Predicted model as a PDB file, atoms N, CA, C, CB and O in Angstrom, pLDDT in the B-factor column:
MODEL        1                                                                  
ATOM      1  N   MET A   1     111.461  68.906 123.479  1.00 53.00           N  
ATOM      2  CA  MET A   1     111.065  69.837 122.444  1.00 53.00           C  
ATOM      3  C   MET A   1     109.889  69.266 121.666  1.00 53.00           C  
ATOM      4  CB  MET A   1     112.241  70.145 121.507  1.00 53.00           C  
ATOM      5  O   MET A   1     109.846  68.076 121.354  1.00 53.00           O  
ATOM      6  N   ASP A   2     108.956  70.125 121.365  1.00 67.00           N  
ATOM      7  CA  ASP A   2     107.850  69.684 120.535  1.00 67.00           C  
ATOM      8  C   ASP A   2     108.195  69.901 119.065  1.00 67.00           C  
ATOM      9  CB  ASP A   2     106.553  70.430 120.909  1.00 67.00           C  
ATOM     10  O   ASP A   2     109.281  70.377 118.736  1.00 67.00           O  
ATOM     11  N   SER A   3     107.270  69.553 118.196  1.00 74.00           N  
ATOM     12  CA  SER A   3     107.552  69.618 116.764  1.00 74.00           C  
ATOM     13  C   SER A   3     107.761  71.050 116.285  1.00 74.00           C  
ATOM     14  CB  SER A   3     106.422  68.977 115.982  1.00 74.00           C  
ATOM     15  O   SER A   3     108.529  71.284 115.352  1.00 74.00           O  
ATOM     16  N   LYS A   4     107.081  72.014 116.917  1.00 71.00           N  
ATOM     17  CA  LYS A   4     107.236  73.411 116.528  1.00 71.00           C  
ATOM     18  C   LYS A   4     108.663  73.890 116.828  1.00 71.00           C  
ATOM     19  CB  LYS A   4     106.198  74.298 117.263  1.00 71.00           C  
ATOM     20  O   LYS A   4     109.289  74.553 116.001  1.00 71.00           O  
ATOM     21  N   ASP A   5     109.164  73.551 118.007  1.00 74.00           N  
ATOM     22  CA  ASP A   5     110.535  73.932 118.362  1.00 74.00           C  
ATOM     23  C   ASP A   5     111.553  73.239 117.457  1.00 74.00           C  
ATOM     24  CB  ASP A   5     110.820  73.589 119.832  1.00 74.00           C  
ATOM     25  O   ASP A   5     112.560  73.835 117.073  1.00 74.00           O  
ATOM     26  N   THR A   6     111.288  71.995 117.125  1.00 81.00           N  
ATOM     27  CA  THR A   6     112.188  71.254 116.239  1.00 81.00           C  
ATOM     28  C   THR A   6     112.242  71.921 114.873  1.00 81.00           C  
ATOM     29  CB  THR A   6     111.735  69.784 116.101  1.00 81.00           C  
ATOM     30  O   THR A   6     113.318  72.064 114.292  1.00 81.00           O  
ATOM     31  N   ARG A   7     111.100  72.326 114.363  1.00 77.00           N  
ATOM     32  CA  ARG A   7     111.058  72.995 113.056  1.00 77.00           C  
ATOM     33  C   ARG A   7     111.796  74.334 113.109  1.00 77.00           C  
ATOM     34  CB  ARG A   7     109.595  73.211 112.606  1.00 77.00           C  
ATOM     35  O   ARG A   7     112.503  74.693 112.167  1.00 77.00           O  
ATOM     36  N   ARG A   8     111.631  75.069 114.205  1.00 73.00           N  
ATOM     37  CA  ARG A   8     112.350  76.337 114.363  1.00 73.00           C  
ATOM     38  C   ARG A   8     113.858  76.120 114.352  1.00 73.00           C  
ATOM     39  CB  ARG A   8     111.932  77.030 115.664  1.00 73.00           C  
ATOM     40  O   ARG A   8     114.600  76.882 113.733  1.00 73.00           O  
ATOM     41  N   GLU A   9     114.293  75.092 115.029  1.00 75.00           N  
ATOM     42  CA  GLU A   9     115.730  74.788 115.056  1.00 75.00           C  
ATOM     43  C   GLU A   9     116.239  74.447 113.654  1.00 75.00           C  
ATOM     44  CB  GLU A   9     116.018  73.619 116.025  1.00 75.00           C  
ATOM     45  O   GLU A   9     117.333  74.864 113.272  1.00 75.00           O  
ATOM     46  N   GLU A  10     115.456  73.695 112.894  1.00 77.00           N  
ATOM     47  CA  GLU A  10     115.864  73.354 111.527  1.00 77.00           C  
ATOM     48  C   GLU A  10     115.988  74.614 110.669  1.00 77.00           C  
ATOM     49  CB  GLU A  10     114.854  72.374 110.890  1.00 77.00           C  
ATOM     50  O   GLU A  10     116.956  74.772 109.926  1.00 77.00           O  
ATOM     51  N   ILE A  11     115.014  75.498 110.775  1.00 74.00           N  
ATOM     52  CA  ILE A  11     115.048  76.739 109.988  1.00 74.00           C  
ATOM     53  C   ILE A  11     116.245  77.587 110.411  1.00 74.00           C  
ATOM     54  CB  ILE A  11     113.726  77.543 110.163  1.00 74.00           C  
ATOM     55  O   ILE A  11     116.941  78.153 109.568  1.00 74.00           O  
ATOM     56  N   ARG A  12     116.478  77.672 111.716  1.00 69.00           N  
ATOM     57  CA  ARG A  12     117.604  78.468 112.216  1.00 69.00           C  
ATOM     58  C   ARG A  12     118.918  77.932 111.666  1.00 69.00           C  
ATOM     59  CB  ARG A  12     117.631  78.466 113.759  1.00 69.00           C  
ATOM     60  O   ARG A  12     119.783  78.705 111.252  1.00 69.00           O  
ATOM     61  N   ARG A  13     119.070  76.616 111.661  1.00 74.00           N  
ATOM     62  CA  ARG A  13     120.310  76.013 111.152  1.00 74.00           C  
ATOM     63  C   ARG A  13     120.452  76.219 109.649  1.00 74.00           C  
ATOM     64  CB  ARG A  13     120.348  74.517 111.476  1.00 74.00           C  
ATOM     65  O   ARG A  13     121.552  76.455 109.151  1.00 74.00           O  
ATOM     66  N   GLU A  14     119.323  76.127 108.920  1.00 74.00           N  
ATOM     67  CA  GLU A  14     119.370  76.319 107.464  1.00 74.00           C  
ATOM     68  C   GLU A  14     119.832  77.725 107.093  1.00 74.00           C  
ATOM     69  CB  GLU A  14     117.997  76.050 106.851  1.00 74.00           C  
ATOM     70  O   GLU A  14     120.619  77.904 106.164  1.00 74.00           O  
ATOM     71  N   HIS A  15     119.341  78.704 107.816  1.00 74.00           N  
ATOM     72  CA  HIS A  15     119.672  80.093 107.504  1.00 74.00           C  
ATOM     73  C   HIS A  15     120.937  80.561 108.206  1.00 74.00           C  
ATOM     74  CB  HIS A  15     118.523  80.995 107.881  1.00 74.00           C  
ATOM     75  O   HIS A  15     121.413  81.664 107.934  1.00 74.00           O  
ATOM     76  N   GLY A  16     121.480  79.776 109.078  1.00 74.00           N  
ATOM     77  CA  GLY A  16     122.714  80.118 109.753  1.00 74.00           C  
ATOM     78  C   GLY A  16     122.554  81.241 110.763  1.00 74.00           C  
ATOM     79  O   GLY A  16     123.500  81.990 111.010  1.00 74.00           O  
ATOM     80  N   LEU A  17     121.368  81.371 111.353  1.00 70.00           N  
ATOM     81  CA  LEU A  17     121.146  82.423 112.336  1.00 70.00           C  
ATOM     82  C   LEU A  17     121.648  81.971 113.705  1.00 70.00           C  
ATOM     83  CB  LEU A  17     119.650  82.799 112.404  1.00 70.00           C  
ATOM     84  O   LEU A  17     121.413  80.834 114.113  1.00 70.00           O  
ATOM     85  N   PRO A  18     122.325  82.846 114.398  1.00 79.00           N  
ATOM     86  CA  PRO A  18     122.677  82.498 115.779  1.00 79.00           C  
ATOM     87  C   PRO A  18     121.423  82.470 116.650  1.00 79.00           C  
ATOM     88  CB  PRO A  18     123.709  83.503 116.353  1.00 79.00           C  
ATOM     89  O   PRO A  18     120.402  83.066 116.304  1.00 79.00           O  
ATOM     90  N   GLU A  19     121.509  81.785 117.762  1.00 78.00           N  
ATOM     91  CA  GLU A  19     120.352  81.614 118.648  1.00 78.00           C  
ATOM     92  C   GLU A  19     119.807  82.970 119.111  1.00 78.00           C  
ATOM     93  CB  GLU A  19     120.736  80.753 119.868  1.00 78.00           C  
ATOM     94  O   GLU A  19     118.593  83.166 119.175  1.00 78.00           O  
ATOM     95  N   GLU A  20     120.697  83.891 119.430  1.00 80.00           N  
ATOM     96  CA  GLU A  20     120.273  85.204 119.899  1.00 80.00           C  
ATOM     97  C   GLU A  20     119.472  85.953 118.818  1.00 80.00           C  
ATOM     98  CB  GLU A  20     121.498  86.031 120.320  1.00 80.00           C  
ATOM     99  O   GLU A  20     118.455  86.582 119.111  1.00 80.00           O  
ATOM    100  N   GLU A  21     119.942  85.874 117.582  1.00 79.00           N  
ATOM    101  CA  GLU A  21     119.255  86.523 116.472  1.00 79.00           C  
ATOM    102  C   GLU A  21     117.878  85.892 116.251  1.00 79.00           C  
ATOM    103  CB  GLU A  21     120.101  86.430 115.188  1.00 79.00           C  
ATOM    104  O   GLU A  21     116.902  86.596 115.994  1.00 79.00           O  
ATOM    105  N   ALA A  22     117.807  84.580 116.352  1.00 76.00           N  
ATOM    106  CA  ALA A  22     116.526  83.887 116.170  1.00 76.00           C  
ATOM    107  C   ALA A  22     115.538  84.292 117.254  1.00 76.00           C  
ATOM    108  CB  ALA A  22     116.727  82.361 116.182  1.00 76.00           C  
ATOM    109  O   ALA A  22     114.359  84.503 116.970  1.00 76.00           O  
ATOM    110  N   ARG A  23     116.003  84.403 118.489  1.00 80.00           N  
ATOM    111  CA  ARG A  23     115.119  84.830 119.578  1.00 80.00           C  
ATOM    112  C   ARG A  23     114.636  86.259 119.368  1.00 80.00           C  
ATOM    113  CB  ARG A  23     115.837  84.715 120.926  1.00 80.00           C  
ATOM    114  O   ARG A  23     113.476  86.576 119.631  1.00 80.00           O  
ATOM    115  N   ARG A  24     115.538  87.123 118.889  1.00 83.00           N  
ATOM    116  CA  ARG A  24     115.163  88.514 118.653  1.00 83.00           C  
ATOM    117  C   ARG A  24     114.096  88.604 117.563  1.00 83.00           C  
ATOM    118  CB  ARG A  24     116.398  89.346 118.263  1.00 83.00           C  
ATOM    119  O   ARG A  24     113.140  89.370 117.683  1.00 83.00           O  
ATOM    120  N   LEU A  25     114.268  87.817 116.502  1.00 81.00           N  
ATOM    121  CA  LEU A  25     113.291  87.816 115.423  1.00 81.00           C  
ATOM    122  C   LEU A  25     111.933  87.310 115.892  1.00 81.00           C  
ATOM    123  CB  LEU A  25     113.788  86.969 114.270  1.00 81.00           C  
ATOM    124  O   LEU A  25     110.896  87.851 115.510  1.00 81.00           O  
ATOM    125  N   ARG A  26     111.943  86.268 116.723  1.00 83.00           N  
ATOM    126  CA  ARG A  26     110.683  85.746 117.267  1.00 83.00           C  
ATOM    127  C   ARG A  26     110.012  86.790 118.154  1.00 83.00           C  
ATOM    128  CB  ARG A  26     110.932  84.446 118.067  1.00 83.00           C  
ATOM    129  O   ARG A  26     108.797  86.977 118.084  1.00 83.00           O  
ATOM    130  N   ALA A  27     110.800  87.471 118.991  1.00 85.00           N  
ATOM    131  CA  ALA A  27     110.248  88.503 119.873  1.00 85.00           C  
ATOM    132  C   ALA A  27     109.675  89.656 119.056  1.00 85.00           C  
ATOM    133  CB  ALA A  27     111.329  89.022 120.842  1.00 85.00           C  
ATOM    134  O   ALA A  27     108.608  90.176 119.383  1.00 85.00           O  
ATOM    135  N   ASP A  28     110.372  90.058 118.002  1.00 87.00           N  
ATOM    136  CA  ASP A  28     109.866  91.130 117.134  1.00 87.00           C  
ATOM    137  C   ASP A  28     108.556  90.711 116.466  1.00 87.00           C  
ATOM    138  CB  ASP A  28     110.915  91.499 116.062  1.00 87.00           C  
ATOM    139  O   ASP A  28     107.632  91.516 116.339  1.00 87.00           O  
ATOM    140  N   GLY A  29     108.482  89.469 116.048  1.00 86.00           N  
ATOM    141  CA  GLY A  29     107.255  88.971 115.436  1.00 86.00           C  
ATOM    142  C   GLY A  29     106.090  88.986 116.405  1.00 86.00           C  
ATOM    143  O   GLY A  29     104.970  89.333 116.031  1.00 86.00           O  
ATOM    144  N   LYS A  30     106.350  88.610 117.652  1.00 88.00           N  
ATOM    145  CA  LYS A  30     105.283  88.632 118.658  1.00 88.00           C  
ATOM    146  C   LYS A  30     104.822  90.053 118.940  1.00 88.00           C  
ATOM    147  CB  LYS A  30     105.757  87.970 119.955  1.00 88.00           C  
ATOM    148  O   LYS A  30     103.627  90.300 119.101  1.00 88.00           O  
ATOM    149  N   VAL A  31     105.760  90.986 119.001  1.00 87.00           N  
ATOM    150  CA  VAL A  31     105.402  92.387 119.241  1.00 87.00           C  
ATOM    151  C   VAL A  31     104.563  92.919 118.093  1.00 87.00           C  
ATOM    152  CB  VAL A  31     106.664  93.253 119.424  1.00 87.00           C  
ATOM    153  O   VAL A  31     103.557  93.589 118.324  1.00 87.00           O  
ATOM    154  N   ARG A  32     104.962  92.629 116.853  1.00 88.00           N  
ATOM    155  CA  ARG A  32     104.184  93.084 115.695  1.00 88.00           C  
ATOM    156  C   ARG A  32     102.788  92.474 115.694  1.00 88.00           C  
ATOM    157  CB  ARG A  32     104.910  92.731 114.391  1.00 88.00           C  
ATOM    158  O   ARG A  32     101.808  93.148 115.377  1.00 88.00           O  
ATOM    159  N   HIS A  33     102.704  91.203 116.049  1.00 89.00           N  
ATOM    160  CA  HIS A  33     101.406  90.522 116.106  1.00 89.00           C  
ATOM    161  C   HIS A  33     100.508  91.174 117.163  1.00 89.00           C  
ATOM    162  CB  HIS A  33     101.596  89.011 116.416  1.00 89.00           C  
ATOM    163  O   HIS A  33      99.330  91.424 116.909  1.00 89.00           O  
ATOM    164  N   ASN A  34     101.062  91.447 118.339  1.00 87.00           N  
ATOM    165  CA  ASN A  34     100.274  92.084 119.408  1.00 87.00           C  
ATOM    166  C   ASN A  34      99.814  93.472 119.002  1.00 87.00           C  
ATOM    167  CB  ASN A  34     101.090  92.169 120.701  1.00 87.00           C  
ATOM    168  O   ASN A  34      98.675  93.849 119.280  1.00 87.00           O  
ATOM    169  N   ASN A  35     100.675  94.237 118.353  1.00 86.00           N  
ATOM    170  CA  ASN A  35     100.290  95.586 117.923  1.00 86.00           C  
ATOM    171  C   ASN A  35      99.184  95.534 116.886  1.00 86.00           C  
ATOM    172  CB  ASN A  35     101.497  96.336 117.359  1.00 86.00           C  
ATOM    173  O   ASN A  35      98.237  96.317 116.955  1.00 86.00           O  
ATOM    174  N   SER A  36      99.287  94.628 115.927  1.00 88.00           N  
ATOM    175  CA  SER A  36      98.241  94.548 114.905  1.00 88.00           C  
ATOM    176  C   SER A  36      96.925  94.068 115.515  1.00 88.00           C  
ATOM    177  CB  SER A  36      98.673  93.607 113.765  1.00 88.00           C  
ATOM    178  O   SER A  36      95.854  94.501 115.091  1.00 88.00           O  
ATOM    179  N   THR A  37      96.996  93.186 116.495  1.00 89.00           N  
ATOM    180  CA  THR A  37      95.789  92.715 117.168  1.00 89.00           C  
ATOM    181  C   THR A  37      95.117  93.870 117.904  1.00 89.00           C  
ATOM    182  CB  THR A  37      96.122  91.569 118.150  1.00 89.00           C  
ATOM    183  O   THR A  37      93.894  94.002 117.872  1.00 89.00           O  
ATOM    184  N   ARG A  38      95.920  94.711 118.570  1.00 88.00           N  
ATOM    185  CA  ARG A  38      95.358  95.873 119.263  1.00 88.00           C  
ATOM    186  C   ARG A  38      94.673  96.808 118.278  1.00 88.00           C  
ATOM    187  CB  ARG A  38      96.453  96.626 120.032  1.00 88.00           C  
ATOM    188  O   ARG A  38      93.594  97.330 118.562  1.00 88.00           O  
ATOM    189  N   LYS A  39      95.293  97.022 117.121  1.00 88.00           N  
ATOM    190  CA  LYS A  39      94.705  97.916 116.128  1.00 88.00           C  
ATOM    191  C   LYS A  39      93.368  97.378 115.630  1.00 88.00           C  
ATOM    192  CB  LYS A  39      95.665  98.113 114.952  1.00 88.00           C  
ATOM    193  O   LYS A  39      92.405  98.130 115.481  1.00 88.00           O  
ATOM    194  N   VAL A  40      93.314  96.090 115.376  1.00 89.00           N  
ATOM    195  CA  VAL A  40      92.064  95.485 114.902  1.00 89.00           C  
ATOM    196  C   VAL A  40      90.991  95.575 115.981  1.00 89.00           C  
ATOM    197  CB  VAL A  40      92.290  94.011 114.495  1.00 89.00           C  
ATOM    198  O   VAL A  40      89.836  95.880 115.683  1.00 89.00           O  
ATOM    199  N   ASN A  41      91.362  95.314 117.225  1.00 91.00           N  
ATOM    200  CA  ASN A  41      90.392  95.409 118.318  1.00 91.00           C  
ATOM    201  C   ASN A  41      89.870  96.829 118.459  1.00 91.00           C  
ATOM    202  CB  ASN A  41      91.022  94.948 119.636  1.00 91.00           C  
ATOM    203  O   ASN A  41      88.682  97.041 118.700  1.00 91.00           O  
ATOM    204  N   ARG A  42      90.770  97.810 118.307  1.00 91.00           N  
ATOM    205  CA  ARG A  42      90.366  99.210 118.387  1.00 91.00           C  
ATOM    206  C   ARG A  42      89.394  99.568 117.266  1.00 91.00           C  
ATOM    207  CB  ARG A  42      91.594 100.121 118.330  1.00 91.00           C  
ATOM    208  O   ARG A  42      88.430 100.302 117.486  1.00 91.00           O  
ATOM    209  N   LEU A  43      89.646  99.052 116.067  1.00 92.00           N  
ATOM    210  CA  LEU A  43      88.736  99.304 114.943  1.00 92.00           C  
ATOM    211  C   LEU A  43      87.356  98.717 115.209  1.00 92.00           C  
ATOM    212  CB  LEU A  43      89.310  98.718 113.646  1.00 92.00           C  
ATOM    213  O   LEU A  43      86.345  99.369 114.948  1.00 92.00           O  
ATOM    214  N   TRP A  44      87.303  97.492 115.727  1.00 94.00           N  
ATOM    215  CA  TRP A  44      86.016  96.881 116.038  1.00 94.00           C  
ATOM    216  C   TRP A  44      85.283  97.669 117.116  1.00 94.00           C  
ATOM    217  CB  TRP A  44      86.209  95.432 116.484  1.00 94.00           C  
ATOM    218  O   TRP A  44      84.061  97.810 117.065  1.00 94.00           O  
ATOM    219  N   LEU A  45      86.032  98.183 118.096  1.00 94.00           N  
ATOM    220  CA  LEU A  45      85.418  98.978 119.154  1.00 94.00           C  
ATOM    221  C   LEU A  45      84.797 100.240 118.577  1.00 94.00           C  
ATOM    222  CB  LEU A  45      86.449  99.335 120.230  1.00 94.00           C  
ATOM    223  O   LEU A  45      83.660 100.570 118.914  1.00 94.00           O  
ATOM    224  N   TRP A  46      85.514 100.952 117.718  1.00 96.00           N  
ATOM    225  CA  TRP A  46      84.985 102.171 117.114  1.00 96.00           C  
ATOM    226  C   TRP A  46      83.807 101.865 116.186  1.00 96.00           C  
ATOM    227  CB  TRP A  46      86.088 102.901 116.341  1.00 96.00           C  
ATOM    228  O   TRP A  46      82.858 102.647 116.118  1.00 96.00           O  
ATOM    229  N   LEU A  47      83.856 100.762 115.487  1.00 96.00           N  
ATOM    230  CA  LEU A  47      82.725 100.372 114.656  1.00 96.00           C  
ATOM    231  C   LEU A  47      81.481 100.148 115.523  1.00 96.00           C  
ATOM    232  CB  LEU A  47      83.060  99.097 113.850  1.00 96.00           C  
ATOM    233  O   LEU A  47      80.384 100.573 115.161  1.00 96.00           O  
ATOM    234  N   GLY A  48      81.653  99.490 116.652  1.00 96.00           N  
ATOM    235  CA  GLY A  48      80.548  99.270 117.577  1.00 96.00           C  
ATOM    236  C   GLY A  48      79.996 100.571 118.129  1.00 96.00           C  
ATOM    237  O   GLY A  48      78.782 100.733 118.256  1.00 96.00           O  
ATOM    238  N   VAL A  49      80.894 101.505 118.459  1.00 97.00           N  
ATOM    239  CA  VAL A  49      80.455 102.805 118.970  1.00 97.00           C  
ATOM    240  C   VAL A  49      79.651 103.545 117.900  1.00 97.00           C  
ATOM    241  CB  VAL A  49      81.673 103.656 119.419  1.00 97.00           C  
ATOM    242  O   VAL A  49      78.598 104.111 118.194  1.00 97.00           O  
ATOM    243  N   LEU A  50      80.142 103.542 116.665  1.00 97.00           N  
ATOM    244  CA  LEU A  50      79.416 104.211 115.581  1.00 97.00           C  
ATOM    245  C   LEU A  50      78.040 103.592 115.351  1.00 97.00           C  
ATOM    246  CB  LEU A  50      80.229 104.155 114.292  1.00 97.00           C  
ATOM    247  O   LEU A  50      77.067 104.307 115.114  1.00 97.00           O  
ATOM    248  N   ILE A  51      77.960 102.290 115.419  1.00 98.00           N  
ATOM    249  CA  ILE A  51      76.668 101.616 115.244  1.00 98.00           C  
ATOM    250  C   ILE A  51      75.714 101.991 116.381  1.00 98.00           C  
ATOM    251  CB  ILE A  51      76.859 100.078 115.186  1.00 98.00           C  
ATOM    252  O   ILE A  51      74.533 102.245 116.145  1.00 98.00           O  
ATOM    253  N   LEU A  52      76.227 102.024 117.610  1.00 96.00           N  
ATOM    254  CA  LEU A  52      75.372 102.404 118.739  1.00 96.00           C  
ATOM    255  C   LEU A  52      74.885 103.843 118.616  1.00 96.00           C  
ATOM    256  CB  LEU A  52      76.122 102.222 120.056  1.00 96.00           C  
ATOM    257  O   LEU A  52      73.728 104.129 118.924  1.00 96.00           O  
ATOM    258  N   VAL A  53      75.747 104.750 118.171  1.00 95.00           N  
ATOM    259  CA  VAL A  53      75.342 106.140 117.977  1.00 95.00           C  
ATOM    260  C   VAL A  53      74.273 106.218 116.893  1.00 95.00           C  
ATOM    261  CB  VAL A  53      76.559 107.023 117.606  1.00 95.00           C  
ATOM    262  O   VAL A  53      73.285 106.937 117.041  1.00 95.00           O  
ATOM    263  N   PHE A  54      74.470 105.480 115.810  1.00 94.00           N  
ATOM    264  CA  PHE A  54      73.473 105.460 114.744  1.00 94.00           C  
ATOM    265  C   PHE A  54      72.122 104.948 115.258  1.00 94.00           C  
ATOM    266  CB  PHE A  54      73.962 104.587 113.581  1.00 94.00           C  
ATOM    267  O   PHE A  54      71.080 105.525 114.949  1.00 94.00           O  
ATOM    268  N   ILE A  55      72.144 103.877 116.033  1.00 95.00           N  
ATOM    269  CA  ILE A  55      70.903 103.328 116.592  1.00 95.00           C  
ATOM    270  C   ILE A  55      70.244 104.337 117.519  1.00 95.00           C  
ATOM    271  CB  ILE A  55      71.180 102.015 117.349  1.00 95.00           C  
ATOM    272  O   ILE A  55      69.024 104.497 117.483  1.00 95.00           O  
ATOM    273  N   LEU A  56      71.019 105.015 118.340  1.00 87.00           N  
ATOM    274  CA  LEU A  56      70.472 106.011 119.252  1.00 87.00           C  
ATOM    275  C   LEU A  56      69.821 107.159 118.490  1.00 87.00           C  
ATOM    276  CB  LEU A  56      71.564 106.544 120.170  1.00 87.00           C  
ATOM    277  O   LEU A  56      68.709 107.573 118.818  1.00 87.00           O  
ATOM    278  N   LEU A  57      70.511 107.673 117.475  1.00 83.00           N  
ATOM    279  CA  LEU A  57      69.945 108.759 116.685  1.00 83.00           C  
ATOM    280  C   LEU A  57      68.677 108.314 115.949  1.00 83.00           C  
ATOM    281  CB  LEU A  57      70.980 109.276 115.685  1.00 83.00           C  
ATOM    282  O   LEU A  57      67.696 109.056 115.882  1.00 83.00           O  
ATOM    283  N   TRP A  58      68.707 107.116 115.408  1.00 86.00           N  
ATOM    284  CA  TRP A  58      67.538 106.592 114.706  1.00 86.00           C  
ATOM    285  C   TRP A  58      66.360 106.444 115.664  1.00 86.00           C  
ATOM    286  CB  TRP A  58      67.865 105.239 114.049  1.00 86.00           C  
ATOM    287  O   TRP A  58      65.222 106.761 115.317  1.00 86.00           O  
ATOM    288  N   TRP A  59      66.644 105.958 116.875  1.00 87.00           N  
ATOM    289  CA  TRP A  59      65.603 105.782 117.880  1.00 87.00           C  
ATOM    290  C   TRP A  59      65.002 107.129 118.265  1.00 87.00           C  
ATOM    291  CB  TRP A  59      66.164 105.071 119.122  1.00 87.00           C  
ATOM    292  O   TRP A  59      63.781 107.263 118.347  1.00 87.00           O  
ATOM    293  N   LEU A  60      65.859 108.138 118.503  1.00 81.00           N  
ATOM    294  CA  LEU A  60      65.356 109.462 118.858  1.00 81.00           C  
ATOM    295  C   LEU A  60      64.520 110.051 117.722  1.00 81.00           C  
ATOM    296  CB  LEU A  60      66.521 110.402 119.201  1.00 81.00           C  
ATOM    297  O   LEU A  60      63.479 110.663 117.962  1.00 81.00           O  
ATOM    298  N   TYR A  61      64.975 109.865 116.499  1.00 81.00           N  
ATOM    299  CA  TYR A  61      64.220 110.355 115.353  1.00 81.00           C  
ATOM    300  C   TYR A  61      62.866 109.659 115.244  1.00 81.00           C  
ATOM    301  CB  TYR A  61      65.020 110.153 114.069  1.00 81.00           C  
ATOM    302  O   TYR A  61      61.842 110.288 114.980  1.00 81.00           O  
ATOM    303  N   SER A  62      62.891 108.366 115.452  1.00 82.00           N  
ATOM    304  CA  SER A  62      61.633 107.617 115.334  1.00 82.00           C  
ATOM    305  C   SER A  62      60.644 108.002 116.429  1.00 82.00           C  
ATOM    306  CB  SER A  62      61.905 106.112 115.389  1.00 82.00           C  
ATOM    307  O   SER A  62      59.437 108.036 116.185  1.00 82.00           O  
ATOM    308  N   ILE A  63      61.131 108.290 117.619  1.00 80.00           N  
ATOM    309  CA  ILE A  63      60.228 108.730 118.689  1.00 80.00           C  
ATOM    310  C   ILE A  63      59.580 110.055 118.287  1.00 80.00           C  
ATOM    311  CB  ILE A  63      60.994 108.881 120.046  1.00 80.00           C  
ATOM    312  O   ILE A  63      58.369 110.228 118.431  1.00 80.00           O  
ATOM    313  N   GLY A  64      60.376 110.971 117.791  1.00 77.00           N  
ATOM    314  CA  GLY A  64      59.832 112.258 117.352  1.00 77.00           C  
ATOM    315  C   GLY A  64      58.842 112.102 116.223  1.00 77.00           C  
ATOM    316  O   GLY A  64      57.819 112.785 116.189  1.00 77.00           O  
ATOM    317  N   THR A  65      59.136 111.211 115.300  1.00 73.00           N  
ATOM    318  CA  THR A  65      58.247 110.985 114.168  1.00 73.00           C  
ATOM    319  C   THR A  65      56.921 110.397 114.641  1.00 73.00           C  
ATOM    320  CB  THR A  65      58.908 110.055 113.141  1.00 73.00           C  
ATOM    321  O   THR A  65      55.860 110.835 114.196  1.00 73.00           O  
ATOM    322  N   PHE A  66      56.968 109.433 115.517  1.00 67.00           N  
ATOM    323  CA  PHE A  66      55.743 108.810 115.993  1.00 67.00           C  
ATOM    324  C   PHE A  66      54.911 109.776 116.835  1.00 67.00           C  
ATOM    325  CB  PHE A  66      56.072 107.564 116.800  1.00 67.00           C  
ATOM    326  O   PHE A  66      53.681 109.736 116.803  1.00 67.00           O  
ATOM    327  N   GLU A  67      55.590 110.646 117.590  1.00 72.00           N  
ATOM    328  CA  GLU A  67      54.856 111.638 118.361  1.00 72.00           C  
ATOM    329  C   GLU A  67      54.123 112.596 117.423  1.00 72.00           C  
ATOM    330  CB  GLU A  67      55.807 112.414 119.293  1.00 72.00           C  
ATOM    331  O   GLU A  67      52.970 112.953 117.665  1.00 72.00           O  
ATOM    332  N   ALA A  68      54.799 113.007 116.353  1.00 72.00           N  
ATOM    333  CA  ALA A  68      54.167 113.926 115.417  1.00 72.00           C  
ATOM    334  C   ALA A  68      52.991 113.250 114.695  1.00 72.00           C  
ATOM    335  CB  ALA A  68      55.199 114.439 114.397  1.00 72.00           C  
ATOM    336  O   ALA A  68      51.976 113.897 114.441  1.00 72.00           O  
ATOM    337  N   LEU A  69      53.113 111.991 114.370  1.00 69.00           N  
ATOM    338  CA  LEU A  69      52.037 111.289 113.664  1.00 69.00           C  
ATOM    339  C   LEU A  69      50.794 111.113 114.534  1.00 69.00           C  
ATOM    340  CB  LEU A  69      52.528 109.927 113.192  1.00 69.00           C  
ATOM    341  O   LEU A  69      49.670 111.182 114.035  1.00 69.00           O  
ATOM    342  N   THR A  70      50.992 110.890 115.818  1.00 69.00           N  
ATOM    343  CA  THR A  70      49.847 110.667 116.698  1.00 69.00           C  
ATOM    344  C   THR A  70      49.290 111.955 117.253  1.00 69.00           C  
ATOM    345  CB  THR A  70      50.229 109.758 117.829  1.00 69.00           C  
ATOM    346  O   THR A  70      48.231 111.933 117.881  1.00 69.00           O  
ATOM    347  N   GLY A  71      49.960 113.084 117.051  1.00 70.00           N  
ATOM    348  CA  GLY A  71      49.464 114.368 117.536  1.00 70.00           C  
ATOM    349  C   GLY A  71      49.650 114.570 119.020  1.00 70.00           C  
ATOM    350  O   GLY A  71      48.905 115.331 119.636  1.00 70.00           O  
ATOM    351  N   VAL A  72      50.627 113.906 119.608  1.00 68.00           N  
ATOM    352  CA  VAL A  72      50.869 114.027 121.050  1.00 68.00           C  
ATOM    353  C   VAL A  72      51.458 115.394 121.372  1.00 68.00           C  
ATOM    354  CB  VAL A  72      51.814 112.906 121.543  1.00 68.00           C  
ATOM    355  O   VAL A  72      51.127 115.978 122.404  1.00 68.00           O  
ATOM    356  N   THR A  73      52.318 115.908 120.515  1.00 64.00           N  
ATOM    357  CA  THR A  73      52.978 117.188 120.793  1.00 64.00           C  
ATOM    358  C   THR A  73      52.086 118.349 120.394  1.00 64.00           C  
ATOM    359  CB  THR A  73      54.319 117.277 120.054  1.00 64.00           C  
ATOM    360  O   THR A  73      51.197 118.187 119.558  1.00 64.00           O  
ATOM    361  N   ASN A  74      52.309 119.503 120.971  1.00 63.00           N  
ATOM    362  CA  ASN A  74      51.517 120.697 120.687  1.00 63.00           C  
ATOM    363  C   ASN A  74      52.224 121.581 119.657  1.00 63.00           C  
ATOM    364  CB  ASN A  74      51.255 121.490 121.981  1.00 63.00           C  
ATOM    365  O   ASN A  74      52.277 122.797 119.838  1.00 63.00           O  
ATOM    366  N   GLY A  75      52.756 121.017 118.610  1.00 56.00           N  
ATOM    367  CA  GLY A  75      53.518 121.813 117.668  1.00 56.00           C  
ATOM    368  C   GLY A  75      52.992 121.835 116.351  1.00 56.00           C  
ATOM    369  O   GLY A  75      53.560 122.480 115.469  1.00 56.00           O  
TER     370      GLY A  75                                                      
ENDMDL                                                                          
END                                                                             
């Protein structure tokens, strides 16, 4: 056992949790951690998509603006 497992055993004994209950709590904690990580990753992905859309729109606008300034278009 490493020091992390030893500390877990000490906490389990202090609180009087049976081994099965301690394992269930650890598993629940891992599931909650994974779910929150997925949510954060999803937020970063949507932020990136929004930034890319903004850059694309800005680029299209700037092309139109530069065309109008140089008189390339017939409008």
